[in-house]
C-alpha positions in Angstrom: 24.5 6.1 -20.0 21.9 3.5 -20.8 22.4 1.1 -23.6 19.6 -1.3 -22.8 16.4 -0.9 -20.8 16.3 -4.0 -18.5 12.8 -4.2 -17.0 11.5 -6.4 -14.3 7.8 -6.7 -15.0 5.5 -8.0 -12.3 2.7 -9.3 -14.5 1.1 -12.8 -14.4 -0.3 -12.5 -18.0 2.0 -13.5 -20.8 -0.1 -11.6 -23.2 0.6 -8.3 -21.4 4.3 -9.1 -21.4 4.1 -9.5 -25.2 2.2 -6.2 -25.6 4.9 -4.4 -23.6 7.6 -6.0 -25.7 5.9 -4.9 -28.9 5.4 -1.4 -27.7 9.1 -1.1 -26.7 10.2 -2.5 -30.1 8.3 0.2 -31.8 10.2 2.8 -29.8 13.5 1.5 -31.2 14.9 0.8 -27.8 17.1 -2.2 -27.0 15.3 -3.9 -24.1 15.0 -7.0 -22.1 12.0 -7.9 -20.1 12.0 -10.3 -17.2 8.5 -11.2 -16.1 7.5 -12.3 -12.6 4.1 -13.9 -12.2 3.9 -13.8 -8.3 5.6 -12.2 -5.3 8.1 -15.0 -4.8 9.3 -14.8 -8.4 9.4 -11.0 -8.1 11.5 -11.1 -4.9 13.8 -13.7 -6.4 14.4 -11.7 -9.6 14.9 -8.5 -7.7 17.8 -10.1 -5.8 19.8 -10.1 -9.0 21.4 -7.1 -10.5 21.0 -5.6 -13.9 17.6 -4.1 -13.9 17.1 -0.4 -14.4 13.4 -0.3 -13.9 10.5 -2.2 -12.2 7.1 -2.1 -13.9 3.9 -3.6 -12.5 0.1 -3.6 -13.0 -1.7 -3.2 -9.7 -5.2 -4.2 -11.1 -6.2 -7.5 -9.4 -3.5 -7.2 -6.8 -5.4 -5.3 -4.2 -3.1 -4.4 -1.3 -0.4 -6.5 -2.9 0.2 -3.6 -5.3 1.6 -1.5 -2.5 3.5 -4.5 -1.3 5.3 -4.9 -4.6 6.3 -1.2 -4.4 7.5 -1.6 -0.8 9.6 -4.7 -1.6 11.2 -3.0 -4.6 12.0 0.1 -2.5 13.4 -1.9 0.4 15.6 -4.1 -1.8 16.7 -1.6 -4.5 15.9 2.0 -3.4 17.6 3.4 -6.5 15.5 1.4 -8.9 12.5 3.3 -10.3 9.1 1.6 -10.0 6.5 2.4 -12.6 2.8 1.5 -12.5 1.3 0.6 -15.9 -2.4 0.0 -15.6 -5.6 -0.3 -17.6 -8.0 0.5 -14.8 -7.3 3.4 -12.5 -8.7 6.4 -10.7 -7.1 9.7 -9.8 -7.1 8.7 -6.2 -5.1 5.5 -6.9 -2.6 7.4 -9.0 -2.1 10.0 -6.3 -1.7 7.2 -3.7 1.0 5.4 -5.6 2.8 8.7 -6.4 2.7 9.6 -2.7 4.3 6.2 -1.9 7.1 6.8 -4.3 6.4 5.4 -7.8 8.5 7.1 -10.5 5.5 7.3 -12.8 1.9 6.1 -13.2 0.9 5.3 -16.7 -2.6 4.4 -17.8 -2.6 2.1 -20.8 -3.8 3.7 -24.0 -2.7 3.9 -27.6 -1.1 7.3 -26.9 0.7 6.1 -23.8 2.0 3.0 -25.6 3.3 5.2 -28.4 5.6 7.1 -26.0 6.1 4.2 -23.5 9.7 3.5 -24.4 10.8 7.1 -24.0 8.8 7.5 -20.8 10.4 4.4 -19.2 13.9 5.5 -20.4 13.3 8.9 -18.9 12.3 7.4 -15.5 15.4 5.2 -15.5 17.7 8.1 -16.4 16.1 10.4 -13.8 16.6 7.8 -11.1 20.2 7.2 -12.1 21.0 10.9 -11.9 19.2 11.3 -8.6 21.3 8.6 -7.0 24.6 9.1 -8.7 24.8 12.9 -8.6 25.0 13.4 -4.8 27.9 10.8 -4.8 29.7 12.8 -7.5 29.2 16.1 -5.5 30.6 14.5 -2.3 33.6 13.2 -4.2 34.1 16.6 -5.7 33.7 18.3 -2.3 36.4 16.0 -0.8 38.6 16.8 -3.7 38.1 20.5 -3.3 38.9 20.4 0.4 42.2 18.6 -0.4 43.3 21.4 -2.7 45.6 24.3 -1.6 43.7 27.6 -0.9 42.6 29.4 -4.0 42.8 26.4 -6.3 39.9 25.6 -8.5 39.3 22.1 -9.8 38.1 21.5 -13.4 34.7 20.6 -12.0 34.4 23.9 -10.1 31.7 25.1 -12.5 29.6 22.1 -11.8 29.8 22.8 -8.1 27.9 26.1 -8.7 24.9 24.3 -9.9 24.5 21.9 -7.0 21.7 23.9 -5.3 19.7 24.2 -8.5 20.0 20.5 -9.1 18.9 19.7 -5.5 15.8 21.8 -6.0 14.9 20.1 -9.2 15.3 16.5 -8.0 14.1 16.8 -4.4 11.1 19.2 -4.9 9.6 17.8 -8.0 7.2 15.0 -6.9 5.7 14.1 -10.2 5.5 15.2 -13.8 2.3 14.8 -15.7 2.6 14.6 -19.5 -0.5 15.0 -21.6 -0.2 14.2 -25.2 -2.8 15.8 -27.4 -4.3 13.5 -30.1 
């Protein structure tokens, strides 16, 4: 499904971009990181296709942090947005999660160790969330076109639609705690 993790990283610090690249190389993922240093660069980069994840650091952005999220959601609603921060509070994390970020990661040696897999999981989950309903609609149209009593090959998948809907739509956030 994903061969390369293409990340749009809203981060003015080149050092932070290098740290992210090093962390992702350690996870053995093929990746490309495009960095945007300001909102204008971010919006311009977001206009192009090819990204499967947006990552940003809200520290120092103030209310611009939510603006980054809103811009990404407006231009590319199927693109997961992940917050990667060094300074945070529970209230800030909850606020961003309520506004729709796919994940909220606090920078630490443990989180960097699993960062590649975490970002890949966010991207896959988003891809499934936006592509599965289209598949189900196509399957439904196909089923309706069949003569009565016929069963398409994907009929078994149809049985699991309600379970999938519950999983994707009711789960707001997953918190992963890695013991040292």
